[in-house]
C-alpha positions in Angstrom: -12.4 92.3 -40.3 -9.6 92.4 -37.9 -12.0 91.7 -35.2 -13.3 88.7 -37.0 -9.8 87.5 -37.6 -8.9 87.9 -34.0 -12.1 86.1 -33.0 -11.3 83.3 -35.4 -7.7 83.0 -34.0 -9.1 83.1 -30.5 -11.6 80.4 -31.4 -8.8 78.3 -33.0 -6.6 78.7 -30.1 -9.4 77.7 -27.7 -10.1 74.6 -29.8 -6.4 73.6 -29.8 -6.4 74.0 -26.0 -9.5 71.9 -25.7 -8.0 69.3 -28.0 -4.7 69.3 -26.1 -6.6 69.2 -22.8 -8.6 66.2 -24.0 -5.6 64.4 -25.3 -3.5 65.0 -22.2 -5.9 63.1 -19.9 -6.0 60.2 -22.3 -2.2 60.0 -22.2 -2.2 60.4 -18.4 -4.9 57.7 -18.1 -2.9 55.4 -20.4 0.2 56.0 -18.3 -1.7 55.4 -15.1 -3.2 52.2 -16.4 0.2 50.9 -17.6 1.7 51.9 -14.2 -1.1 50.2 -12.3 -0.8 47.1 -14.5 3.0 46.9 -13.8 2.4 47.3 -10.1 -0.3 44.6 -10.1 2.2 42.3 -12.0 4.9 43.0 -9.5 2.5 42.3 -6.6 1.4 39.1 -8.2 5.0 38.0 -8.6 5.6 38.9 -4.9 2.6 36.9 -3.8 3.7 33.9 -5.9 7.2 34.1 -4.4 5.8 34.4 -0.9 3.5 31.4 -1.4 6.4 29.4 -2.7 8.5 30.4 0.4 5.5 29.5 2.7 5.2 26.1 1.0 8.9 25.5 1.4 8.7 26.4 5.1 5.6 24.2 5.6 7.4 21.3 4.0 10.5 21.8 6.1 8.3 22.1 9.2 6.4 18.9 8.4 9.7 17.0 7.7 11.2 18.2 11.0 8.0 17.2 12.9 8.1 13.7 11.3 11.8 13.4 12.2 11.1 14.3 15.8 8.3 11.7 16.0 10.6 9.1 14.5 13.4 9.9 17.0 10.9 9.8 19.8 9.6 6.4 18.7 13.1 5.1 18.2 14.1 6.4 21.7 11.1 4.7 23.3 11.9 1.4 21.6 15.5 1.6 22.7 14.5 2.3 26.3 12.0 -0.6 26.2 14.8 -2.9 25.0 17.2 -1.6 27.7 14.6 -2.2 30.4 13.6 -5.6 29.0 17.2 -6.9 29.0 18.4 -4.9 32.0 21.0 -6.9 34.0 22.1 -9.0 31.0 25.8 -8.3 31.7 25.5 -9.1 35.3 23.7 -12.3 34.5 26.5 -13.3 32.1 29.0 -12.7 34.8 27.1 -14.8 37.3 26.7 -17.8 35.1 30.2 -19.2 35.6 29.6 -19.0 39.4 26.4 -21.1 38.9 28.4 -23.6 36.8 31.0 -24.0 39.6 28.2 -24.5 42.2 26.7 -27.3 39.9 30.1 -28.9 39.6 30.6 -28.8 43.4 27.2 -30.5 43.8 28.2 -33.4 41.6 31.1 -34.4 44.0 30.3 -37.4 46.1 30.9 -37.0 49.9 30.8 -39.6 52.6 31.7 -37.8 55.8 29.4 -35.6 57.9 31.4 -32.4 57.3 31.3 -33.0 53.5 27.5 -33.5 53.6 27.0 -30.3 55.6 29.2 -28.4 53.1 27.3 -29.9 50.2 24.0 -28.9 51.8 25.3 -25.3 52.1 26.4 -25.3 48.5 22.9 -26.6 47.5 21.2 -23.8 49.4 23.4 -21.1 47.7 22.7 -22.8 44.3 19.0 -22.8 44.9 18.9 -19.1 46.1 20.9 -18.1 43.0 18.6 -20.0 40.7 15.6 -18.3 42.3 17.1 -14.9 42.0 17.9 -15.5 38.3 14.4 -16.8 37.6 12.8 -13.8 39.4 14.7 -11.6 36.8 13.6 -13.6 33.8 16.8 -15.7 33.4 16.0 -19.4 32.8 18.1 -22.5 31.8 17.7 -23.7 28.3 16.2 -27.1 28.2 18.4 -29.3 26.0 18.8 -32.9 26.9 16.5 -35.1 24.8 15.3 -32.1 22.8 15.8 -31.6 19.0 19.0 -29.7 18.3 18.4 -26.0 17.7 21.4 -24.0 16.6 19.9 -20.8 18.0 19.8 -22.4 21.5 22.5 -25.1 21.4 26.1 -25.2 20.5 27.1 -28.7 19.3 30.7 -29.5 20.4 30.5 -33.2 19.7 28.5 -35.7 17.7 27.9 -39.3 18.5 26.3 -42.1 16.4 22.6 -42.6 17.0 21.9 -45.4 19.5 18.8 -47.5 19.8 15.8 -45.4 21.0 17.4 -42.1 20.0 16.4 -39.9 17.1 18.9 -38.2 14.8 19.7 -34.5 15.5 18.7 -34.9 19.2 20.7 -33.6 22.1 22.0 -36.6 24.1 24.2 -34.9 26.7 24.6 -31.4 28.0 28.2 -30.4 28.7 27.5 -26.9 29.9 24.0 -25.5 30.6 22.8 -22.6 28.5 20.7 -19.7 29.7 18.4 -17.1 28.2 17.0 -13.8 29.4 13.4 -13.7 28.4 13.7 -14.4 24.7 17.4 -13.5 24.3 20.1 -16.2 24.5 22.7 -15.2 27.1 24.8 -18.3 26.5 23.9 -21.3 24.3 24.0 -24.8 25.8 27.1 -26.8 24.9 25.8 -30.2 23.9 26.5 -33.5 22.3 24.3 -34.4 19.4 23.3 -37.8 18.1 23.7 -38.1 14.3 
C-alpha cells in the first residue's frame, strides 16, 4: 500500500509538473505577445514621427526652392531694367548742354566769323542728337499735341485762340526727353485753355 501511495504521489507530482509546465509557456507566450505588441506600437510611433519630420523637411525644401526661383526671376528683371535704362544719369546730365546748344543756335549772326561759329555749334548739336538717338533717347514731341501730364509740365496757360483746341500745347519752353519709354525730363510747355 505504501507503494501505491508513493506511486500515487509520484503521479500527482508529475501531473502538477505537467500542468505547471503547460501554464508556464502560456504565460511566457502572453508576455512575449504583449512585449511584441508594445514594440510594434513603438515602431509605428517612430515611423509616424519620421514621416512627419520628412514631410516638414520636404515642405521646407520646396519653399526654399521656390524662394530661390523667385529671387532669380527678380534678379533677372532688375538686371533687364538696368540694361534697358543704362546711361539714364549720363543722359540727364547731358540734357542741359543740349539746351545751351539750342539756345546758341537761336542767336542771329551777321558777320562771317559768327556764321562759322554757328555752323560749328550746329555740327556739335547734330552729333549730340545722333549720339542720344543711338542710345534710345528722343525728344518728346509737344507743340501742337494734346497736353499729356505724363510727358508735359504745364508752366503757363493762355486763352484758346482761333484755330486752336483746348488743352493743346501751343509753345514749348524747354524740350522734354525720354529714354525708350521712361521720361527723363518732361517738356515745359504753355497750354491753351
